[in-house]
C-alpha positions in Angstrom: 0.0 0.0 0.0 2.9 2.3 0.7 4.3 1.6 -2.8 0.9 2.3 -4.3 0.7 5.7 -2.5 4.3 6.5 -3.5 3.5 5.8 -7.1 0.5 8.1 -7.0 2.6 10.8 -5.5 5.3 10.4 -8.2 2.7 10.6 -10.9 1.1 13.8 -9.4 4.6 15.3 -9.0 5.4 14.6 -12.6 2.2 16.3 -13.6 3.0 19.4 -11.5 0.2 18.7 -8.9 2.5 19.2 -6.0 -0.1 19.6 -3.3 -1.6 16.2 -4.3 1.8 14.7 -4.5 2.6 15.8 -0.9 -0.6 14.3 0.3 0.1 10.9 -1.3 3.6 10.9 0.1 2.2 11.7 3.5 -0.1 8.6 3.2 2.9 6.5 2.2 4.9 7.7 5.2 2.0 6.8 7.5 2.3 3.2 6.2 6.1 3.1 6.0 7.5 5.7 8.4 11.1 4.3 8.1 11.4 4.8 4.4 13.8 7.6 3.7 12.8 7.9 0.0 9.3 9.0 1.0 10.5 11.9 3.1 12.9 12.9 0.3 10.0 12.9 -2.2 7.7 14.9 0.0 10.5 17.4 0.7 10.7 18.0 -3.1 7.0 18.4 -3.4 6.9 20.9 -0.5 9.8 22.8 -1.9 8.0 23.1 -5.2 5.1 24.7 -3.2 7.6 27.1 -1.6 6.9 25.6 1.8 10.6 25.5 2.6 10.3 25.2 6.3 8.3 21.9 6.0 10.6 20.8 3.1 13.6 21.4 5.4 12.1 19.2 8.2 11.5 16.4 5.7 15.0 16.7 4.3 16.5 16.5 7.8 14.5 13.4 8.5 15.8 11.9 5.2 19.4 12.5 6.2 18.7 11.1 9.7 17.2 7.9 8.3 19.9 7.5 5.6 23.0 9.6 6.3 25.0 7.9 3.5 22.5 8.8 0.8 23.7 11.7 -1.3 20.3 12.7 -2.6 19.1 13.5 0.9 21.7 16.3 1.1 20.5 17.6 -2.2 17.0 18.0 -0.7 18.6 19.6 2.4 20.6 22.1 0.4 17.5 23.0 -1.7 15.4 23.7 1.4 18.1 25.8 3.0 18.5 27.8 -0.2 14.8 28.3 -0.4 14.8 29.8 3.1 17.7 32.1 2.1 20.3 30.3 4.2 23.0 30.0 1.5 25.8 29.1 3.9 23.8 26.1 5.2 23.0 25.1 1.7 26.6 25.1 0.7 27.5 22.9 3.7 24.7 20.4 2.8 25.7 20.2 -0.9 29.4 19.6 0.1 28.4 16.8 2.5 26.5 15.1 -0.4 29.4 15.5 -2.7 31.7 13.9 -0.2 29.5 10.8 -0.5 29.0 10.9 -4.3 31.6 13.2 -5.8 30.4 12.9 -9.4 26.7 13.7 -8.7 25.8 16.4 -11.3 22.8 17.6 -9.4 24.8 18.2 -6.2 27.5 20.1 -8.2 24.9 22.3 -9.8 23.2 23.0 -6.4 26.5 23.8 -4.8 27.3 26.3 -7.6 24.0 28.0 -7.1 24.4 28.1 -3.3 27.9 29.6 -3.6 26.6 32.3 -6.0 23.8 33.1 -3.6 26.3 33.3 -0.7 28.7 35.6 -2.6 26.0 37.9 -4.0 25.4 41.2 -2.2 22.2 41.4 -0.2 19.4 42.0 -2.6 16.8 44.6 -1.8 13.7 42.7 -0.8 10.2 43.3 -1.9 8.3 46.4 -0.7 4.8 47.2 0.4 2.3 44.4 1.2 4.5 41.7 -0.4 7.3 42.5 2.0 5.0 42.4 5.0 3.4 39.2 3.9 6.8 37.5 3.4 7.6 38.1 7.1 5.1 35.3 7.8 7.2 32.9 5.7 10.3 32.8 8.0 11.0 30.1 10.5 11.2 32.6 13.4 7.4 33.4 13.1 6.3 30.6 15.5 9.0 31.1 18.0 8.3 34.9 18.2 4.5 34.3 18.7 5.2 31.6 21.4 7.7 33.8 23.2 5.5 36.9 23.5 2.9 36.8 26.3 0.4 38.9 24.3 0.3 36.4 21.4 1.2 33.0 23.0 -2.5 32.1 23.5 -3.3 32.6 19.8 -1.4 29.3 19.1 -4.2 27.5 20.8 -7.0 29.1 18.8 -7.8 27.0 15.7 -9.4 29.9 13.7 -6.3 32.0 14.1 -4.0 29.1 13.2 -6.0 28.7 10.0 -5.5 32.4 9.2 -1.7 32.1 9.6 -1.6 29.0 7.4 -3.5 30.9 4.7 -1.1 33.8 4.9 1.9 31.4 4.7 0.5 29.7 1.6 -0.2 33.1 -0.1 1.3 36.2 1.5 -1.1 38.4 -0.4 -3.9 37.0 1.7 -2.7 39.1 4.7 -4.9 42.0 3.6 -8.0 39.8 4.1 -7.2 39.3 7.8 -5.9 42.7 8.9 -9.3 43.6 10.4 -8.7 40.9 13.0 -7.0 42.5 16.1 -5.0 39.4 16.7 -3.4 39.6 13.3 -2.6 43.2 13.9 -1.0 42.3 17.2 1.2 39.6 15.5 2.1 42.1 12.7 3.1 44.6 15.3 5.3 41.9 16.9 7.0 40.9 13.6 7.7 44.6 12.7 8.9 45.3 16.2 6.8 48.5 16.3 3.7 49.5 18.1 0.9 49.9 15.5 -1.8 52.4 16.5 -5.4 51.6 15.9 -7.1 53.9 13.3 -9.4 55.5 15.8 -6.4 56.6 17.9 -4.3 57.9 15.0 -6.7 59.9 12.8 -6.1 63.7 13.3 -9.0 65.9 14.2 -10.3 68.0 11.3 -10.0 71.1 13.5 -6.3 70.7 14.1 -4.4 73.5 12.4 -1.8 72.8 9.9 1.8 72.8 11.1 4.0 75.9 10.6 5.6 76.3 7.2 9.1 75.9 8.4 8.2 72.4 9.6 7.5 71.3 6.0 11.2 71.2 5.2 11.9 67.7 3.9 13.3 65.6 6.8 16.6 63.7 6.5 16.6 60.1 5.4 14.1 58.3 7.6 15.5 55.7 9.9 13.5 53.1 11.8 12.6 54.4 15.2 14.3 52.4 18.0 11.7 51.2 20.4 12.7 50.9 24.0 11.7 47.7 25.6 8.5 48.1 27.5 5.6 45.9 28.4 3.2 45.5 25.5 -0.1 47.3 26.3 -3.4 45.4 26.1 -4.7 45.7 22.5 -8.0 47.1 23.8 -9.7 47.9 27.0 -11.1 44.8 28.6 -14.1 44.4 30.9 -13.7 42.7 34.2 -15.6 39.7 32.7 -13.1 39.6 29.8 -10.2 39.8 32.1 -11.5 37.0 34.2 -12.1 34.9 31.1 -8.6 35.5 29.8 -7.1 34.6 33.2 -9.1 31.3 33.2 -7.8 30.5 29.7 -4.3 31.1 30.8 -4.8 28.9 33.9 -6.4 26.2 31.7 -3.3 26.2 29.5 -1.1 25.7 32.5 -3.2 22.8 33.6 -2.9 21.3 30.1 0.9 21.6 30.2 0.9 19.9 33.6 -1.3 17.2 32.2 1.0 16.6 29.2 4.0 16.3 31.5 2.2 13.8 33.7 1.1 11.8 30.6 4.7 11.6 29.4 5.7 10.2 32.9 2.8 7.7 32.6 1.2 9.2 35.7 -2.2 8.9 34.2 -4.3 9.7 37.2 -2.5 13.0 37.7 -2.9 13.8 34.0 -6.6 13.1 34.2 -6.9 15.6 37.1 -5.1 18.3 35.2 -7.1 17.9 32.0 -10.3 17.9 34.0 -9.4 21.1 35.8 -8.5 22.7 32.4 -12.0 21.8 31.2 -13.6 23.4 34.2 -11.7 26.6 33.5 -12.2 26.7 29.7 -14.8 24.7 27.9 -14.0 26.3 24.5 -10.9 24.2 23.8 -11.6 20.6 22.8 -8.0 19.6 23.0 -8.5 19.1 26.8 -11.1 16.5 25.9 -9.1 14.7 23.3 -6.0 14.7 25.5 -8.0 13.2 28.4 -9.5 10.6 25.9 -5.9 9.6 25.0 -5.2 9.0 28.7 -8.3 6.9 29.1 -7.1 4.7 26.2 -3.8 4.1 28.0 -5.7 3.3 31.2 -8.0 0.9 29.4 -11.1 3.0 30.2 -12.4 2.8 26.7 -16.0 3.8 27.5 -14.8 7.0 29.2 -12.6 7.7 26.1 -15.6 7.3 23.8 -17.7 9.7 25.9 -15.0 12.4 25.8 -14.5 12.0 22.1 -18.3 12.3 21.4 -18.3 15.5 23.6 -15.3 16.8 21.7 -16.9 16.3 18.3 -20.2 17.9 19.5 -18.5 20.9 21.1 -16.1 21.3 18.2 -19.0 21.6 15.8 -20.5 24.3 18.0 -17.3 26.2 18.2 -16.4 25.6 14.5 -13.1 24.1 15.7 -10.3 23.1 13.3 -11.2 20.1 11.3 -8.0 18.4 12.3 -9.2 18.5 16.0 -12.5 16.9 15.0 -10.6 14.2 13.1 -8.3 13.6 16.1 -11.3 13.0 18.4 -12.9 10.6 15.9 -9.6 8.7 15.5 -9.3 8.2 19.2 -12.9 7.1 19.4 -12.2 4.5 16.7 -9.2 3.3 18.6 -11.2 2.7 21.7 -14.0 0.9 19.7 -11.3 -1.4 18.2 -10.1 -2.2 21.8 -13.7 -3.0 22.8 -14.5 -5.2 19.8 -15.3 -8.8 20.7 -16.8 -10.0 17.3 -16.3 -9.1 13.7 -19.5 -7.1 13.6 -18.1 -4.9 16.5 -15.4 -3.6 14.1 -18.1 -2.1 11.8 -18.7 1.0 13.9 -14.9 1.4 14.5 -14.3 1.3 10.7 -17.1 3.7 10.1 -15.6 6.1 12.8 -12.2 6.0 11.1 -13.8 6.7 7.8 -15.5 9.8 9.2 -12.2 11.0 10.7 -10.6 10.7 7.2 -13.4 12.9 5.7 -12.4 15.6 8.2 -8.7 15.3 7.7 -6.7 12.7 5.7 -4.2 11.8 8.4 -1.7 8.9 7.7 -2.1 7.6 11.2 -5.9 7.4 10.9 -5.5 5.6 7.5 -3.2 3.1 9.0 -5.6 2.4 11.9 -8.5 2.0 9.4 -6.5 -0.6 7.4 -5.6 -2.5 10.6 -9.2 -2.5 11.7 -10.4 -3.9 8.4 -7.7 -6.6 8.5 -8.6 -7.6 12.1 -12.3 -7.8 11.1 -11.5 -10.1 8.3 -9.3 -12.4 10.5 -12.0 -12.5 13.1 -14.7 -13.4 10.6 -12.5 -16.4 9.5 -12.1 -17.5 13.1 -15.9 -17.2 13.7 -16.6 -19.3 10.7 -14.2 -22.0 11.8 -16.0 -25.3 12.4 -14.0 -28.6 11.8 -17.1 -30.7 12.1 -18.9 -28.9 9.3 -15.7 -28.9 7.3 -15.6 -32.7 7.4 -19.2 -32.9 6.2 -18.4 -30.6 3.3 -15.3 -32.7 2.4 -17.4 -35.9 2.3 -19.9 -34.2 0.0 -17.0 -33.2 -2.2 -15.7 -36.7 -2.3 -19.1 -38.0 -3.4 -19.2 -35.5 -6.3 -15.7 -36.5 -7.2 -16.6 -40.1 -7.5 -19.5 -39.1 -9.8 -17.0 -37.1 -11.9 -18.8 -33.9 -11.1 -15.6 -31.9 -10.5 -17.0 -28.3 -10.4 -19.5 -29.4 -7.7 -16.8 -31.2 -5.8 -14.6 -28.1 -5.9 -17.5 -26.0 -4.5 -17.8 -28.3 -1.5 -14.0 -28.6 -1.0 -13.8 -24.8 -1.0 -16.5 -24.5 1.6 -14.7 -27.1 3.7 -11.5 -25.0 3.6 -13.4 -21.9 4.7 -14.6 -23.9 7.7 -11.2 -25.4 8.4 -8.3 -23.8 6.3 -5.7 -26.1 8.0 -6.8 -29.5 6.6 -4.2 -30.7 4.0 -6.5 -33.5 2.8 -8.9 -31.0 1.4 -6.2 -29.1 -0.5 -5.1 -32.5 -1.9 -8.6 -33.4 -3.0 -9.3 -30.1 -4.6 -5.9 -30.3 -6.4 -7.1 -33.6 -8.0 -10.3 -31.9 -9.2 -8.3 -29.1 -10.8 -6.1 -31.7 -12.5 -9.2 -33.4 -14.0 -10.4 -30.1 -15.3 -7.0 -29.2 -16.7 -6.6 -26.2 -14.4 -2.9 -27.1 -13.7 -1.7 -23.8 -12.1 -4.6 -23.9 -9.6 -4.0 -27.6 -8.8 -0.3 -27.0 -8.3 -1.0 -24.2 -5.9 -3.3 -26.4 -3.8 -0.8 -29.3 -3.8 2.0 -27.0 -2.6 -0.3 -25.6 0.1 -1.1 -29.2 1.2 2.6 -30.0 1.6 3.2 -26.7 3.5 0.5 -27.7 6.0 1.8 -31.3 6.3 5.2 -32.1 4.8 4.8 -35.8 5.7 1.5 -36.2 3.7 2.7 -38.5 0.9 -0.5 -38.1 -1.1 0.5 -34.4 -1.5 3.7 -35.5 -3.3 1.7 -37.7 -5.6 -0.7 -34.9 -6.5 2.1 -32.3 -7.0 4.3 -34.7 -9.0 1.3 -35.7 -11.3 0.5 -32.0 -12.0 4.2 -31.2 -12.8 4.3 -34.3 -15.1 1.2 -33.2 -17.0 2.8 -29.7 -17.3 5.8 -31.6 -19.0 8.1 -30.4 -16.2 9.6 -33.9 -15.9 12.7 -32.8 -13.9 10.6 -31.1 -11.3 8.2 -34.0 -11.1 11.1 -36.4 -10.6 12.3 -34.3 -7.7 8.8 -34.2 -6.1 8.4 -38.0 -6.4 11.8 -38.6 -5.0 11.1 -36.3 -2.0 7.9 -38.4 -1.3 9.9 -41.7 -1.5 12.1 -40.5 1.3 9.0 -40.7 3.5 7.6 -43.9 2.0 10.2 -45.8 0.0 7.6 -48.5 -1.1 4.8 -46.2 -2.2 3.8 -47.6 -5.6 2.3 -44.3 -6.9 5.5 -42.5 -6.3 7.6 -45.3 -7.8 5.4 -45.3 -10.9 5.8 -41.5 -11.1 9.6 -41.8 -11.1 9.4 -44.5 -13.8 7.3 -42.3 -16.1 9.6 -39.3 -15.6 12.7 -41.4 -16.5 11.0 -42.7 -19.6 10.2 -39.2 -20.8 13.7 -37.9 -20.1 15.3 -40.9 -21.9 13.0 -40.3 -24.9 14.4 -36.8 -25.1 18.0 -38.1 -24.9 17.4 -40.6 -27.6 15.7 -38.0 -29.8 12.4 -39.9 -29.8 10.3 -36.8 -29.3 9.3 -34.2 -31.9 11.1 -31.0 -32.3 8.0 -29.1 -31.3 7.7 -31.0 -28.0 11.5 -30.6 -27.3 11.3 -26.9 -28.0 8.3 -26.6 -25.7 10.2 -28.3 -22.9 13.3 -26.2 -23.4 11.2 -23.0 -23.4 9.6 -23.9 -20.1 13.0 -24.9 -18.6 14.6 -21.6 -19.6 12.0 -19.8 -17.5 13.1 -21.7 -14.4 15.5 -19.5 -12.3 17.5 -22.5 -11.3 18.2 -23.4 -14.9 19.1 -19.8 -15.7 21.6 -19.8 -12.8 23.2 -23.0 -14.0 23.6 -21.7 -17.5 25.0 -18.3 -16.4 27.5 -19.9 -14.0 31.0 -19.5 -15.6 32.2 -22.8 -14.2 29.2 -24.7 -15.6 29.6 -23.0 -19.0 33.2 -24.3 -19.2 32.0 -27.8 -18.2 29.4 -27.7 -21.0 32.0 -26.6 -23.5 34.4 -29.4 -22.4 31.5 -31.9 -22.7 31.1 -30.9 -26.4 34.7 -30.3 -27.4 36.9 -32.4 -25.1 34.9 -35.4 -23.8 38.0 -37.0 -22.2 38.7 -33.9 -20.0 35.1 -33.7 -19.1 35.2 -36.9 -17.2 37.0 -35.2 -14.4 34.1 -32.7 -14.1 31.5 -35.5 -13.9 33.3 -36.9 -10.8 32.2 -33.8 -8.9 28.8 -34.6 -7.3 27.6 -31.0 -7.5 28.5 -30.6 -11.2 26.9 -34.0 -12.0 23.7 -32.9 -10.2 23.5 -29.7 -12.3 24.2 -31.7 -15.5 21.4 -34.1 -14.6 19.1 -31.0 -14.1 19.9 -29.8 -17.6 19.4 -33.2 -19.1 16.0 -33.6 -17.3 14.9 -30.2 -18.6 15.8 -31.1 -22.2 18.5 -28.5 -22.4 21.4 -31.0 -22.7 21.3 -34.5 -24.3 23.6 -37.3 -23.1 24.4 -40.0 -25.7 
């Protein structure tokens, strides 16, 4: 499944659909999180979307997983260059070239990085574009988190969505400047105190300044702002202040709960998350975090209740869809833990599917696949009934005696559904397939029969007969001989060996038609073992000696290993001994 998602991502990337490509690579990573190539591919897709911070994280993960892979450093260099860090880009490309000195892509990247490092600082964009690009830098999140007036915004889903929109397209900033939170963050990023319009508009009655003050001022310089506590963005009522204080206290409780959870002190974590909920019921993360603790404690019913509350409250608050998806995913996890029968998995699977409609998260997709697999396995266990399986096998035997092979196969198949571990049924169904000329299906059943019971001699008879009918006389001979090791006097196996020897001798004496010989040789050439023998330099020399220097070849034939390979070629019709 990971390979399939990767292939879809590659196709989307080649077509220039980078957002779709990144999504497919994320799905693949969820299924194979240790595959360095997937992180490398997603890094390339994100870099193509100019999301260089995320591309850098993926490139760093690539190098962490596979530090001796040159291409990972190519991704790392590209991400650094996209973020404007030319020095780091140069270092990354040089590390890659130390591993693979002749890599042209790394050479070209290094040249670009050196040019960027040597170039004089370019004048950046001006106006709205310049302001919008401030939201692209990696320092955005650290500045917001460090400032007490903006830290709480990181817990507000609608504000986080606004920031992401601005990061995707800096020109979207103008759409959100009416929000006082965005103005507060902009003030922080510019390191100036932005006045609100109502406080900065001059009165119409204010007289114009004296003429001498209209002299053009010297070149403007940014005004140094002395450090001082940031003022409140607006006057707050007592009720608003109390609400803000409660939210801050709730965040502290959440942090304490997270710390307790990491220490596996689940009871303490529950207390902190519950206290946070009492202080602030507008943040559903307290519910989803408490639900996660309940899963660890095995309190699955309490987890489900919290998740249902989180979804309901999240809808009311129009919470981030990712938070809704997280609540549904945790509910599905609890339902899987509670499942006792295959039908119990239905509601868990449905819950995971709902979570994916909210947000396509790789972890949720993985849990869905695991639930569907567990349901299927449990269905097989519930259907298991050896007694009914024996009844179906006997019905199949009766139809076989009447030469009604399709009907017999139907009953044998039902017997295997009831008891998939009975080698006799596989053997019997293989006989039916043989009668109907379905040799590949019969061979598969015969091999499964011997996997289940390697001492079941009838399985060797079935398999050898099918191989004989497929004119693979060398393989049939090996199968019959393996069976004779278990039962040296088994007449069916002895007869099988005799028939194989007759056919092989016919080929050696040239008593078969050219078409039949050609058919046998074509089949043999598809056999990996035959291919290995013919490409072995030693065996090629042996075959040349057999043709050109028979006396010297006698020494080769004294070697048991060589003689066995020669016999393999003779049996396959590739070599004739006269």
